[in-house]
N, C-alpha and C positions, 0 to 999 in steps of 0.2 A: 327932443321933446319928451316929457314924462308921460307915459300912457295913462289914460283915465282909470280911476279906480272902479272896479265892477261892483255894483250894488243891485238891489232889487229894482231900482228905477233905471239902472244902466247895466243890464246883464251882458256877458260876453256874447258875441255874435252867434255862436253855435248853440247857446242855451235856450231851451223853451222858456218863454216869458213867465209861465205859471208854475215852474218847477223850482221849489225851494232847494237850496244847496245844503241839504242835511249832511252831506259827506264831510263838510268842513269841521263838524263836531266830532266825528268818529274815525275819519281817515284823512286828516288834513295833509298828509304827505303825498297824496295822489297828485299828479300833474294837472293843474286846473284846466288847461287847454284841451285835455284829452278826456275829461269827465263828461259823460253823456247825461246822466241823471242820477238821483239818489232817492231812497225811500227809507222810512222807518216802519217796519211791519210790527204791529202790536202782538203781544203774546197771545197765541192761539190763532192769529191771523194767517191768511194764505194769499198767494199771489202767483202770477205767471207772466212770462215774457217770451218773445221770439227774438233771439240775439244772433248776431252775425259772427262768423269765424274771425278770430282776432280780437273780439271784445272780451272783457273780463268782468267778473262780479266779485267785488270785495265785500265779504260778509263779516259783520262784527257782532259779537255777543254783548248787548248793551246792559243785560241784567244777569244776576247770579244763576238763574234757572233757565237759561236759554237753551233751546234745541231747535235745529233747523233741518227738517226732512226734505230732501231734494230728489226730484225725478228729472231725467233727461231723455229727450226724444229728438231724433234727427229731423230737422225741419223739412227736408226734401221728401222724406217718406217716414211717417211716424211708426211704421212697423219695425224700423231700426231704432233701437233704444238701448239705454244703459243695461249691461249684462253683469250682474253681481258675480256669479261663479267664475266667468271667464276673467274678469278683472282681478279677482283675488288670486286665482290659480296662476295666472300669467306673472304676477308680481310677487308670489310667494309670501303673501301677507294676509292677516285677518283684521287689519285696521288701515286707515288712510292717513297720510300726512304729506308734507312737501315732497315733490318728486313723483308721486303716484299719478296714474292716468286712469280715468274712468272710461272703459272701453265699451263699444257696442257689440251686439251679437253678430255683426259683420266684420269684427276685428279691427274697426277703426277707433281712433281716439275721439270721443265726444267732448271731453273736457280734461284739463290737467290742473293739478294743485300746484300753483306757482308761488304761493306764500302761505305760511302757517306759523302762528305764534303759539299754538297749543300742543301740537304733536301727536294727537290721537283722535280720530273720528270714526264713529261706529258704522259699519256697513251691514250688520247682521241683525240688529234688534227689531226691525220692522216698524209698524205703525200702530199708534193708539187708535182703536175704533170706538164707535159710539157706545157699544155695550160695556166695554172695559172702562171707558171714561166714566160712565154713570155709576158703575159698581165701585170705582175708586174714589170719585170726587163728588158724586151726586149730580143732580141735573139743574142747570140754570138756563132758561130759554130766553130768546131775544125779546119776546113779547112782554116779559116781566122784568128782565134784567138788562136788556139792551146790550151795550158794549161789554158788560160783565158776564155775558153768557159763556157757557163752556163750549169749546170747540174741540173736536177730535181731528187728528192728523189725516186719517183715512178719508173722512167725509170732506174735509177741506180740500184735499188733493183731488178728489173726484169732481168737486165743483170747478177747480182750475183746469183740469185736463179736458173737461166737457167744453170749455171755451175754445178748444182747438180740435173739436170733432172726435174726441176720444171718450171711452166709456169704462165701466168697471173691469171689463176683460183686459183693458190696457194698463191697469194699475199694477206696477211691478215693485220689487223691493227698492226702497229708497236708500240714500246715504244720509245718516243722521249726524250732521255737523255739530260740534261742540259737546257731543256725548261720548262717554267711554264705557264700554261693556267688557268685562273680563270673564273668563271661564275657569271654574274651579276644577279640582281633580276628578270630580264626578261628572263633569260635562255640563253643569248648570251655569246659566248666564247670570251675572251680577252687575248691576249698574253702579258706577262709581259716583256717589253723591258728594264726596268730600273734595273732589278736585275743583279748584276755583276756575271759572270760565269767563267771568265778567271782564270785558275789555279785550279779550283775545280775538284774533282775526284769522280768516282763511280766505284764499282767493282761488276762484275757478276761472281759468282761461278757456274760452270756447274754441275747440279745434275744428269744428264744422259749424254750419248754421244750425242752431239748436233751439228747441223749445224747452225752457226751464220752468218747472213748477215747484213751489215750495210751500211748506207749512211750518209755522212757529208753535205748533201744539206740543204738549209734553211728550217726552220719550215714553214708550209703553212700559218700560221697566223701572222708571224713576220711582223710588219708594217713598219720596217725601210727601207728607200729608198736605192737603189743600191744593186747589187748582191755582197755580201762580206761574204760568209760563212767562219767560222773559222776552223782551223785544229784540228784534234783529235789525241792525242797520245795514243797508245795502247800497253800494255805489257801483254803477256800471261805467266802465271807461275803455278807451281804445288802447289796448296793450300791443296788438299786433300778433301775427302768427308766430308759432314756435321757431326760433332761429336754429341754426345747425348745432350750436353749442348749448342748447337749452338743457337745463338740469333734469327736466322730466324725460327728455329724449335720451339722455345719457344714463338715466337711473338703472335701466335694464334693457337688454336687447329686445325684449318683447314690447317695451314702451316705444323704442325706436321704430319698430315695425308698424305699430298701431298709428303713430304719428305720421310715418311715411305714407301709409294707406290714406290717411286723411288729406295729406298734401297732394297726393295723386288725384283724389276725388275732386279736390277744390279747383284744380287747374284743368280737369278733363273737359 
């Protein structure tokens, strides 16, 4: 017997009845039976979730000026969180791409980059704050401009982590997906505004139960005029924990150790 076609009136059994399947428009290759939900975060918007080990987030740049600033906290104890210096030092890198692991300050893998069609994501540029945003783009407030208001990454992420009992002291350096920052011979940072990002995708597999917070506000070093941050398409799906032959596990011995520590924690 031919299985029935899934529609809004006849969703698959695992799907929430009020959850549009946005993912079909920007990540149609994902296995439908394993997709949990999908969202489109507007430019400047922010969101957060608590996700289980083995779940994955497929993030897609839907517009030309997309930037996605991501924070990670261990769900079992938010004092354990993404550690920028340890992650970069252990992997001998100053940018992220497929194979890299985002490590916590306890030496465990919080998330791994299992898919990347862009090849360079910025871990060093930080966040756009309210003062810098107003100086660069001017001010547009919700009361007068509604959804066209200007939003800064720092303030958006503070809103999101507050939903999980965290505060300003818990705000750490983010990963800026879809943004490339290079360093010149004098040590100055420069944002690459020429690289096309629209339609590119990156995926984070969660290696522990993790709180993920993100902002789609502009990168603080983006020199382009006008406030026009791009949308981010997000799909969560059941990928499963890292197997023994996982590319991230094999990328470096330090990655293997971090994933092993997460494996041990998960079965303890």
